[in-house]
Every structure is written in structure tokens, then in C-alpha cells.
C-alpha positions in Angstrom: -20.5 35.3 52.1 -18.5 36.2 49.0 -15.8 34.7 46.9 -13.0 37.0 45.8 -15.3 39.8 46.9 -17.7 39.2 44.0 -20.7 36.9 44.1 -22.9 36.9 47.3 -24.9 33.9 48.5 -28.7 34.6 48.7 -31.2 32.9 51.0 -32.1 29.4 49.9 -28.8 28.7 48.3 -27.0 27.1 51.3 -28.2 23.5 50.6 -27.5 23.5 46.9 -24.2 25.2 47.3 -23.1 22.6 49.9 -23.8 19.8 47.4 -22.0 21.8 44.7 -18.9 22.2 46.8 -18.9 18.6 47.8 -19.1 17.6 44.2 -16.4 20.1 43.2 -14.0 18.7 45.8 -14.5 15.2 44.5 -13.9 16.3 40.9 -11.0 18.5 41.9 -8.9 15.4 42.6 -9.1 14.4 39.0 -8.4 17.7 37.4 -5.0 17.5 35.6 -2.3 19.8 36.8 -1.9 21.3 33.4 -5.5 22.7 33.7 -4.7 24.8 36.7 -3.8 27.9 34.7 -6.9 27.4 32.5 -9.2 27.0 35.5 -7.9 30.1 37.2 -8.2 32.1 34.0 -11.8 30.8 33.6 -12.7 32.0 37.1 -11.3 35.5 36.4 -13.0 35.6 33.0 -16.3 34.6 34.4 -16.2 37.2 37.1 -15.3 40.0 34.6 -18.0 38.9 32.1 -20.7 39.0 34.7 -19.4 41.9 36.8 -22.1 44.3 35.6 -25.0 41.8 35.6 -26.9 42.0 39.0 -29.8 39.7 38.1 -30.6 36.9 40.7 -30.2 34.2 38.1 -26.8 35.5 37.1 -25.7 35.9 40.7 -26.5 32.3 41.4 -24.7 31.2 38.2 -21.7 33.3 39.0 -21.4 32.0 42.5 -21.8 28.4 41.5 -19.2 28.7 38.7 -16.8 30.4 41.0 -17.2 28.0 43.8 -16.9 24.9 41.6 -13.7 26.1 39.8 -12.1 27.4 42.9 -12.7 24.1 44.8 -11.4 22.1 41.9 -8.3 24.2 41.7 -7.6 24.0 45.5 -8.2 20.3 45.7 -6.0 19.5 42.7 -2.6 18.1 43.8 0.6 19.3 42.2 2.4 16.2 40.9 5.7 17.9 40.3 6.1 19.0 43.9 4.9 15.6 45.2 7.4 13.8 43.0 10.2 16.0 44.1 9.3 15.5 47.8 9.3 11.7 47.3 12.7 11.7 45.6 14.2 13.8 48.5 12.7 11.3 50.9 14.3 8.4 49.2 17.7 10.1 49.2 17.3 10.8 52.9 16.5 7.2 53.6 19.6 5.9 51.9 21.9 8.5 53.6 20.3 7.9 57.0 20.5 4.1 56.5 24.2 4.4 55.7 24.8 6.5 58.9 22.9 3.9 61.0 25.0 1.0 59.7 28.2 3.0 60.5 26.9 3.5 64.0 26.0 -0.2 64.3 29.5 -1.2 63.3 31.2 1.4 65.5 29.3 0.1 68.5 28.9 -3.5 67.5 29.6 -5.2 70.9 27.6 -2.7 72.8 24.5 -3.0 70.6 24.6 -6.7 70.1 25.0 -7.5 73.8 22.5 -7.3 76.6 23.5 -7.4 80.2 20.6 -7.8 82.7 20.5 -7.8 86.5 21.4 -11.5 86.8 24.8 -12.2 88.5 26.7 -15.4 88.1 26.8 -17.0 91.6 30.2 -18.6 90.9 32.1 -15.8 89.3 30.2 -12.9 90.7 30.1 -11.3 87.3 27.0 -9.8 85.6 25.4 -12.2 83.1 25.3 -10.9 79.6 23.8 -12.3 76.5 24.2 -11.7 72.8 21.3 -10.1 71.0 21.9 -10.8 67.3 18.5 -9.7 66.0 19.4 -6.1 66.6 21.2 -6.4 63.2 17.9 -6.9 61.5 16.7 -3.6 63.0 19.5 -1.7 61.4 19.2 -3.6 58.1 15.5 -2.7 57.6 14.1 -6.1 58.3 12.0 -5.4 61.4 9.9 -2.3 60.7 8.4 -0.5 57.6 9.5 2.7 59.2 13.2 1.9 59.1 15.0 3.9 56.4 16.4 0.7 54.8 13.1 -1.1 54.6 13.0 -2.5 51.1 16.1 -0.5 50.3 16.5 -2.3 46.9 13.3 -0.6 45.7 14.4 2.7 47.0 17.7 2.4 45.1 15.7 1.5 41.9 13.7 4.6 42.2 16.8 6.7 42.4 18.3 5.4 39.2 17.2 8.5 37.3 19.8 10.5 39.3 22.8 8.3 38.4 25.3 9.9 35.9 25.6 7.9 32.7 29.2 7.1 33.5 28.3 5.4 36.8 25.3 3.4 35.7 27.2 0.1 35.7 28.6 0.8 39.2 25.2 1.7 40.5 23.5 -1.4 39.1 26.2 -3.5 40.8 25.4 -1.8 44.1 21.8 -2.7 43.8 22.6 -6.4 43.2 25.2 -6.5 46.0 22.9 -4.8 48.4 20.2 -7.4 47.9 22.7 -10.2 48.6 24.5 -8.7 51.5 21.4 -7.4 53.3 19.7 -10.8 53.1 22.9 -12.6 54.3 23.4 -10.2 57.2 19.8 -10.6 58.4 19.9 -14.3 57.8 23.1 -14.9 59.8 21.8 -12.8 62.6 18.7 -14.9 62.8 20.7 -18.1 62.8 22.9 -16.7 65.5 19.9 -16.0 67.7 19.0 -19.7 67.5 22.5 -21.1 68.0 22.5 -21.0 71.8 23.0 -24.0 74.2 19.2 -24.5 74.3 19.5 -26.1 70.8 21.3 -29.2 69.8 25.0 -28.6 69.0 24.5 -25.0 70.0 26.4 -22.8 72.4 28.1 -19.5 72.9 30.7 -20.3 70.3 28.0 -21.0 67.7 26.3 -17.7 68.5 29.6 -15.8 68.1 30.4 -17.6 64.9 27.2 -16.7 63.1 27.1 -13.2 64.6 30.6 -12.6 63.2 29.5 -13.8 59.8 26.5 -11.4 60.0 28.9 -8.5 60.9 31.0 -9.2 57.8 27.9 -8.8 55.7 27.0 -5.6 57.4 30.5 -4.3 56.6 29.9 -5.2 52.9 26.4 -3.6 53.0 27.7 -0.4 54.4 30.4 -0.4 51.7 27.7 -0.7 49.1 25.8 2.3 50.5 29.0 4.3 50.7 29.4 3.9 47.0 25.7 4.8 46.4 26.1 8.0 48.5 29.2 8.9 46.5 27.5 8.3 43.1 24.4 10.2 44.1 26.4 12.9 45.9 24.2 12.7 49.0 25.0 15.0 51.8 
């Protein structure tokens, strides 16, 4: 076995090398990114310095040094790339969330109504019920995988991309989002409990609170529309 075609492992080295690689992998996670160039240079330098020394001791030392430095380099994350990826993910969440709210509003009656197989024996019509809680699905209140889950924090993380001339508008959007999102989800929840099975409830109450929820969704989408425009998301 050789590394970079240089040092070769001799009999009896396998156990010690295994421990060395394990230790190097652990340490690699803590090596600062700015050391990467230095580490790689050290590997090259070590190989060149010992290139003509064929003694067993030097061979073991060379292999150990090369294995340690190589493992540390490979295991070391690249913060800059990771940060860029996280920022792109946040932008995609906001844009996807905006498109989902648009879809919800464009198909409001269809998405907030469920028609089962039950038929009204008097009218002969299919029995349909309102499903207000679907609003919470689109607003990010039901799953951590939803793009708008804790969207206020996502918006905060994207503040660095806001032009100086739009900072005030962006901060307003963050505040408005928190209010409208909570109101939309809250009214949808109230609507789900406003049916005839509860005192003073009925279809009219369900429709009333669901309509209030819809108005808040309209406002929430308007907020995200402004955010998309400010951040130039596409």
C-alpha cells in the first residue's frame, strides 16, 4: 500500500497505522480551514525531504506523517462552501414558500374542502366538509420540512443580502410576516373547531374564520412577494 506513490507499509504496521488514521480523522474535524494550504505543503515537503532516505525508521515516520496530514486535510470541512450552500437553501425556501402560498390561494376552495363518499339522503348530493387546517400545512406550522417552517428565522439569516436602501422595507417584512403567519394559522385552527359539534358553532362559523384566515394568507404572500423582489430571488 502506498500514499502518493511514496511510503510503503511494512509488516507489523497495520495495527498502529489503523489507530493513527482513526486519531487523524478525529483531529481533522478541528483543523482550521486556513491551515489546508499549510498542511498540503507540509505533506509535499516531508515527502521531498525524505525521498532519498530508505531506512526502516524513516519509512515508518514518513508513512505516519503522510497518513496523518492527509486524513486531517480530507476530513477538514470547508466553511465557505458550507455557508454558501446554507444561504442558497434559505433563499430557495423563501421562493418555494411564496410559490406554495400562491398555489394555495389560487386553489383555495379545492384545497380547503374535502368531499368523501357520503351522500346526503335528502338532496342526493355528495357531502363535503371544510378542512381549514390545510392552511397550516402551507404556512409552515405542521412540519419542520416545510419551506416556511420558522420562516422568520430564515428571513433573519438572509438580512446580509439586503441592499442598504431596502433595509427598512425588509425589516418591516419580517415583522409583518410574524404577525400574518400566526394569524393565518390561528384563524384556520379556530375554523376547524367552529363546527356544529361545538356550542354556537356551525357551517357559517367555519366559513367566517376560514375567510379571515384567507385574508391573512393574502397578506403573508404579499410580504413574501416583497422579500422576493428585495432579494431578487428567481
